[in-house]
N, C-alpha and C positions, 0 to 999 in steps of 0.2 A: 401477471404478465412480466416477463424477466427483464431486469433493467438492463440498457446498453451501456457495456463498459467501454466499448470500443478496445483497439488492440492493445496487448500489453505495451508498458514501457520498452522501447529500443535495444538491441542488446548493447549499446555503448552507454545505457542510462546511467552508469556509476560516472563516469567521465563529466556528462550533463548535470548530472546534481551536483557534484564536486565544483563544476563552474559555476555556477548559481549560487553556492553557500559560500566559495569564497570571495564574491561580491560583499557579503556583510559581517566579515568578518572583521576585528580591528586591526589583529597580524595575521593575515593570510599567508604568512611564508612560514609562518610557525603550525599551520595546522596539519594533524594528525587525522586521518580517516580509517573509519572502519565499517563497512559495507555489509548488510544485512542480506541474505540470500532471498530472503523473505519477501513475496510480493502479494500482497491482499486486495481483494477486492473491498469497497465501502462508499460512504457516500459524503459529500461535504457543500454547504452552501457555495451555490454559483458566486455571491457576493458577501458584502458584509450585512448582516442582518437580514438575509433573504429569506423568505419563508418555504423556500422551496431547495430540494437536493440534488444534487448533480452525481451521478456513480463515476467513481475514479478507482483509479490502480494507485495503491499506497506503497512507498517504499521508507525502508528506515538506514538513516545512516547515523552514526556516533562520529562526533568532532570533537579534539582536544587542542585548544589554541590558545596563544596569549592574550592576556586580557591587557588594559590600559596599563596598568600597573608591570606589566613584562612577567607575571605570572600564569603557571599553567591554570587554566579551570577547572581541567576533567573533564571525561567525555559527558559532553550533552548529546541529546536527542534531536535530529531535523528530520521532518517529515516529509517527503515530495508527493504530492497527489498527480498524477498525470491522467490526462485527457488527449483523445487523438494524438496521441505519440509527441505532446511535450509537456513540459514541467506547467501545470496549471495552476498551483498555489505549493507555498512552502511554510511549514511550523519550524519554528525553533528559534533559539534554543531552550530546551524543554529538559527538566532534570529525570524523567522518565521516556518511555516511548507511549504512553497515553498520551494524547493528543489535545488537551484542555487549552493549550495556548491559543493565540489569535493566527488566523489565516495571512499570510501576504500573499494575495492574488497579482500573478504576473501577466496574466495576457487580458 
């Protein structure tokens, strides 16, 4: 059976992703963003330690921002999981685009 991924992220998904990421940065005003054009299908757990997975669309964003010491960290990866036209979860900052970090669930 084909998984139901729902609609792809909306046309303004880059702006929505930026707004969510800015909320968690130490120095949001210093942030520099690089958005990937790639949008891919995958599945993630709907909540922490859930035994089942939910189909989602994933987008990858690279962000370079200042840390607590005032220095730039270098570009770090953030991954947004989209479901039903909204950001379902956010993962990052990560050192690569493989998402072995922990998901932060927004809904």
